[in-house]
N, C-alpha and C positions, 0 to 999 in steps of 0.2 A: 406559378412559374418557378422552375427549379433554380436553386441558388448556385452561384458560381462555385462555391466550395464543394457542394455535393456533386456538381458536374465534374469537377476535377477528380474527386475520389472515385466516381464511377468509371471515368476514363482510365485512371490508374489501375483500377480493379480489372477492367477489360484487358489491359496490357499484361497484368500479372497472370491472368488465366492462360496466356499464350507462352509463358515462360515456366521453366522448372522452379521449384522452391528455392534451390540453390542460386539460380540466376536472379530471382527476385531479391533474395537476401544480399547478393553481391551488388546489385543495382542500388539497393538502399544504402549500402556502405559508401558508395560513391557519392550519393546525395548528402549523406552525413558528413563526409569529408569536405564537400563544398560548403555546407552550412557552417562548418567549423573553421573556415579559413580566417575569420576575423569577426568583429562585431562585439556588442556588449556582453552577450552570454559567454563568449569565449574568454573575454577579459575577466569576467567574474569567475570562471573556472580556474584560471591561473591565480587569481587573488585568493580563492578558497584554498587551493593547494599550498600556496606560499604561507597561509596563515595556520593551517592545521597539520601540514606535513612539511615543515621547513627543512627537514633533513634531505628532501629530494633535490636533485640537481635540476637545472633548467632543461637539460636534455630529457630527464625522466619525466618532468612535468609535461613537456611537449608530447611525449609518447602517451602519457595518461590521457591528456585532453583529446588527442587524436583518436585514441581507443574509445573514449566516451562518446564522441560524435559518430564514430564508426558503428558502435553498438546501437546508438539511438536511431540512426538511419536504418539499420537492419531491422530493428524492432518495429518501426513504423511500417516499413515495406512488408514485413512478414505478417502484419495484421491483415493485409489484403488476401492472404492465403491461409488464414487461420484454420479454416475447415480442412485443408489438406494437411496441415501440421497435426491436427487432432486426429485425423483419420488414420494416420500411420502410427501404430503403437510404439515403433522403434524411434520415433522422433524425439519423444520426451519420456524419460523414465524416472521413477522415484528411487532414490538411493537407499532409503531406510524405511521401507513400508511397515516394518514392525512397530514404528512409532505410533501408527494409527490404530493398532489392534484394540486398544481400550476405548477409543473414541466412540461415544454413543452407547456404551454398554454399561456404564456405571452411574448414569443420571447426571453427570457433570457436563456443563457446556464446554465448548472448545472455541478458542479465539486464535485464528491464524493471522499473523501480522507479517505482511509481505514488504519486501524492499524492492525498489526500482533497479533491478540488477539483471543483466543480460536481457532476455525477452520476458519481462514481467507480465505480459499479456497471457502467458501460459501457466501462471502461478497455480491456479486451482484445478487444472486438468488432471494431473495424477491423483489429486485428492478425490475428485469426483469418480475417477475410475476405481478407487478403493472402496466405493460405496458410501461416501460421505458427501452430502450436498450442502455446502455452506452458502448462506446468504451473502451476496456481494452488494457493494454500493458504487454508484457512478455519479459523477458530477455533470449535469446537463450542460452542453455547450451553448453559446449564444445563438448559434444557428440550429434551430429546432430540427430542420430537415436532416442535417448531418448527424445530430444526436439520435434521431429515430433510425437512421440507416445503420449507425454503429451498434445500437442496441439490438436491432433486428438480426444483425450478423453475429452477435455474441450470445444472445439468449439461448440458442440451442445447446450451448456447452455449459450453461449455468442452471442446472435443474433446481438449485436452491433459490433461484430468482435474482434478477438484477433490480435494484431499488434506487430511485433517484434520491440524492441527498436532501433530507428534509427532517423536520421535527418528527413527523410520523414515522419515518424510517428509523430514526434514532430509538424511538420507543419499540419498534418491531425488533430491532437488533437486541435490545436489552431483554425484552420478553423472551426472545428465542434462546438466548444464552442461558437465561435463568431457568428455562424449562428443559435444558439439556441439549439444545441445538448447537450448530456450528456457524460461525461467521468468518469472513475473510476480508481484511482491511489492509490498505497500504499504511505504513507507519513511519516512513522516512521523510515525509514532507514537513515543511515549516508550518507550525500551527500557532499563530499569534495569540490564540485564546487558550492555549494549552499550558503545559508545565515546562519550565526551563530546566533541563537536566544536562549533565555533561555529555558531550559528543565530540570525540577527538580532543578532549581536554578543554573545550569551550562550551559555554551555555548555549543550548539550542532548544527553542520552544517546540515541544513535541506533544502530539495528541495523547491524552490520558485515558481515552475510552477503553482500550484493551486492558490497561492496568486496573481501571475502576471495576470493570466487569469481572475480572479475574479475582480481585480482592473481595468484592462484595458477594459474589455468587460462587466462589470457590471453583471458578472455571480454570481449565488448563490453558496454557499459552504456548504456541509454537512460533518461532521465527521461521520464515519461509524464504528460501533463496533459489532462484533459477540460475544455473550455470550454462554458459554457451560452449558448445563443442564444435569441431569443424563440420562443415557441410550442413549447416542449419539443423543441428541436433542439440539436445539439451538434457540436463538432469535437474531434478528438483530435490532439495534437501530440507528436512525439517529439523529444527533444533529446539528442544524444550527450554523454556525460559522459567527460571525459578520465580515463583510468586511469593512476595514478602507476606509474612503473617505474624505481626507483632501485636495485633489488636488495635493499633492506631491506624485507622483507615487512610487518613491523609498521607501519613508517612509511608504506609505500605504501597499506596498508589504511586507515589513519587519513586520509591525504590524499584518497583516493578517496571515502571516506565523507563527508568535509568538502565535497568538490566536489558530491556529490549534494545535500547539504543547502543549499549555496549556490544550486544551480539552483532548488530549491523556494522559497527565500527570494525570489529574483528574481521568480518567478511570483506569489507571494503579495503582494508589494509592489505589483505592477501591478494586481491585482484582489483586494484583501484581503477583500471580502465573500463570496468564493467558498470560503474556507477555514474549517475548524472551530476557531475561537478558544476554544471553551469546554471544551477538553480540556487536561489538564496535559501540557505539552510540555517545559518547562525544568526544570533542576535546579541543584545547587550548583556549587562551584568546578570548573574544568576538571581532570579527573582521569585522562584517558586510559582505556585498557581497564580494565574492572572486574576485581577480584581477589577470590577467595574461597578461604581456606585455602591461599594460595600459588599457586593455579591461575589461569591467564588465561582469561577468558571473553569471547567475541566477540559476544555478543548472543543474541537469541532470535527465533523467529517465533511471535507470539501465545502466548507462554508456554512454548514448547519451547526450552529453553536450548541454545545453540550453544557447546559447550565442547570442550576437547580430547578428553574421553571420548566425547562425542556423535559427533564426526566420525570417531573411530577405532573405534566400535562397529559390527561387521558387521551389515548389514541382511539377515537370513535370508529375507526375503520377496522379495528380488530375486536371481535366479539369478546365481551367480558373485560375489555381494557379499562373501563371506568370503575371496576370493582376493586376489591382489596388486592387484586393481583397486579395492579399498576405498580411499576418499579418505584422504589423510594428514591428521592433525590440524594445526592451526596451530602453528607453532613457539613455544616458550616465550620470553618476553621475557628478554633478557640480564640476568644478575644482576651484571654488571660485567666 
């Protein structure tokens, strides 16, 4: 029996097929405004803004929060017509294609770190059009039927493959980058098992996998941002992130992770209404890498923890993964 959630999505998709892309986007904005009329998430958005952008007035905060819900609603609605957005090459363009010219040509891996900005669902499309097929990761939803439907509708646009968050996926990502491949991950979510680095001047637990792969395997890192234009059109911009290289792996991973978050902060300050302010992003005092029972943890991908045990565990689904090619685990922090 089909779940209610899947039935609602299919019904919404049926309606979206009878509207123009612009109409679908506009309808999504209306739904977003309705969702943002009040509630816990809206209250959190105001609290986040007051804490990290205290220089803004209440009128400015209202405009930012309204813009965030507008954009969120549009993005969800536009996901129903993703195929039509992708089919039109003028819908989303890459502002600096020259940034990709060396990718895949010098043996170094590439890590694209995306921010939930404008329509983040389109993040990898211009990259794929440029001849690069990054591996991507998704978090399975509680409703398996909905997850299967979403994956089915996105897989045609992800030639590098969509992989469910798991230990096996973490190993595949690591192996792929180490052998010169590309991956694309979101990097602006709160990762309680990650590294606390400054974000808008406050400590924010952030996933350290991009920094770890960059430092250990000399991979290049790009921050990736989608910008929304009128009439459901978009641009994608890549910004190289400097990878720290002092020889101290732990310090370099932290510095690179902080540089990624600084890039995101710069983008958000320029267009605050395009970011999701209504999620919990910040935490307590700066604490560095999280520890559990004495072990160092470097973060997670949507719930799949990246720890020493995870990266040292052979991936038996990948030929040769149990050989010497298995990625090494992050070194332990010095005890003195």
